[in-house]
C-alpha positions, 0 to 999 in steps of 0.5 A: 820369037824368043820365049823364055821360061823353058820349064813351062814350055818343056812341061807343055811338050811333055803333056803333048807327048804323054797324050799323043795330042799332035802328029806331024802335019796336023793343022791346029786351030787354037781357040783364043779369047785374048785372056791369059790362058789362051794367050799362054797356049798360043805362045806355047804352041808357036814355040813348039810348032817346028818341033811337032811339024804343025801348022796353026790358025786362030779362032775367036768367037765374039759372044756379043755379051759385052758389046764394047769390051768384046769388040776390043778383045776381038780386035786385040787377038786379030791384031796380034795374029795377023800383024805379029805372027801372020796366022790365019784368023777366023772371027765370028760374032754371035748374038748370044742374048737373042739366042738365049731368049729363044732357047732358054736354059743356062746362058753359060752352057749356051755360050759353051755350046756356041763356041764348040759349034763355031770351032767345029764349023771352022775346022771342017771348012778349013781342014783343021785336024785338031782344036786346041783349048786353054783349059788348065789344072785349076779349071779341071779342079773347079769342074770336079768340085762343081760336079761333086756338088751336083751329085755326078758319077764317075764321068763328072768326077773325072774332070776335063779330059785332055783329049775329047772326040780325038780332035779337041786337045788341052795342052795346058791341062796339067799347068797350074794357073800361077805358072801360066801367069808367071810365064806371061809375066816373064815373056811380057805377053799382053792379054785382056781380062773378061770382067764376067769371069768375076761375076759371082752370079755364076757358080764356077766363079764363086768356086774359083774366087771364094771356095777354092782359095779357102780350101787351099788356105785352110785344108790343102795347099796342093788341092788342085794337084790332089783333085787332078790326080783323083780325076786321073784315077777316076777317068781310068775307072770310068774308061774301064767300065765303059769298055766292059759295057760296050763289050757286053753290048757287042756280044748281044745278038739283039743289038741293031743300028736303031735299037737295042734289046737286052734279056733282063736275065743278062742285065741282072747277071751283072754287077750293079755298076755294070747294070747302070753302065749297060743301060747308059751305053744302050741309050747312047747307042740309040740316041747318039748321046746322053744329054738330059739323061740322069741317074734318076732315069737309069735307076727308074729303068732298073727299078721297073725291070726288077718288078714282075709287072708285065708289059710297060714302057717308059718315055725318056727325053728325046723321044726315047722309049724303054719297053719291057715285053712278056719275053722278059726283054727290055728294048731301047728305041726312039719313037720316030722308029716305027716298031712295025718296021722292026721285026724284033720289037713289039708291034704295039708298045704297051699302054700304061696300066689301067686299074679299076677302083670301086667306090665303097658304100658309106657303111664300109669304112675305109677301103684300101686298094694296092696298085702294084704296077703304079707303086701306089696304094689308094684309101677310099672312104664314102661319107654321107654329109647328113651323118657328120656330127657338127656339120651345118653345111658344105661350102665350096671353100670347105671352111665352114664347120664340116669336120676337120678329120675329113675336110680341113686336111685337104688344104695341106695334103695334095694327095687327098681329094674330096669329091662329090660322090653322086657325080661319079660312076663306079668303078673309077679308073686310075692310070698315068697320063696319056697324050691328049688328056684334058680336064677342067682344073678347079676354078676354071670354066673350060678344059685344058690339056693336062700336058699344058697344065703340068708345064704351067705348074713347073712339073719337071719334064722327066716326071710328067709322064708318071703323073697319075689321073683318076677317071670317072668313065672317060672323064678325069676327075683328079690330077693326083697330087695337083688339082681336082676337076671343077665338075666334081668339086663339093658344092652346097648340093653335095649329099655324099662325099668320096674321100680319096688318099693316095700313098706313093711307094 
């Protein structure tokens, strides 16, 4: 096959050499959608396959999102692979919409995961050693901007790695989009266009078609090159920090296959950047990945470690438990691993702190209680209905004349509650939620699991376990900041009211 525009091919060869992407004898599976990037990648690798002594095959996943167009794209790629180049061709069709209905989340992310799963499956089945992807310099720049908007750290701002997991390679990662298109035109290489790439509902497409052209035109004509260079620097810094954290973790004698324990004195003897990184690599060691772990999770662990609050445990995604004991060591393990079978993990994980709160008398004024381990201060005031000037009656909707200072603010302050004090038993208790907690939300006649209430209220998963509950005896009277219990609301028979304000640190 005669390919022109040698500078493009030489640039691709340089990238392959610089990152040691290929070795003689590699079997390379090329991901080809039929679009311009993947067709340029396929032709470039076909041109250099003899130089690198590799064998090639092609994989195409039909997502089924554009029925007729997707079938056309698959037929286009299949025809060229089998008829023109006689390459092994691997085709699979995925009902991504049905999968999305069951798994929810981002359709774009789900499609990306489906592609990677497909490529890995084909590689294992047919003994491919490398998987070539068509990401180029502009893709890298777009991802950097996306991650910048999301508030990513070094890893996100490092962009798309040229090599991932030692098998995914990106030979076009340094190629500008314009040079790819020029290569296709020069060699009269056909390709298909995916109309979804112009759908501005997707953030990446808005960045590609709106933001990037404006930034390039108005601020920096070499923006793609600049962002790629910055990503290369940050990727190097990221790799160094990661290496340092792994070395520290490897020196700890309390690192095991299923859990990690770190002396807090060791943790806080490190620079802040390495503190965060050590927690990250500890979590990755236990879970095998960092999916759904955010900076908020990492900083919460550090914040709790800094507090002299005795035992505590924190539940993170994927059944991960972070536990601090009285030895001033922080442990990372998954709840599926029984602590009783691990001699150096506490046999019983610590329970969330439980505080007693005494109800003041009506003559005592405002009583404040500072709950250190919960990062919370409570202000309680007992109010006799008969003592309120201007009060005519107390109604369920709290809209009659009962004194705005004590009652009307309830509607606009979720962290203020008004309860029928005569239905409460002193002392009250306050703690974080526990599995199995139930209460009767205001306005309902039956009880409901607190977990289900939080899910229905769209409370993020990572913050649910930090929801406070106020109890009278064993009965929840207030899901703090969200809803009081129907059984403790103010009614026409209410004679004494307890006003409670919660101030979170």
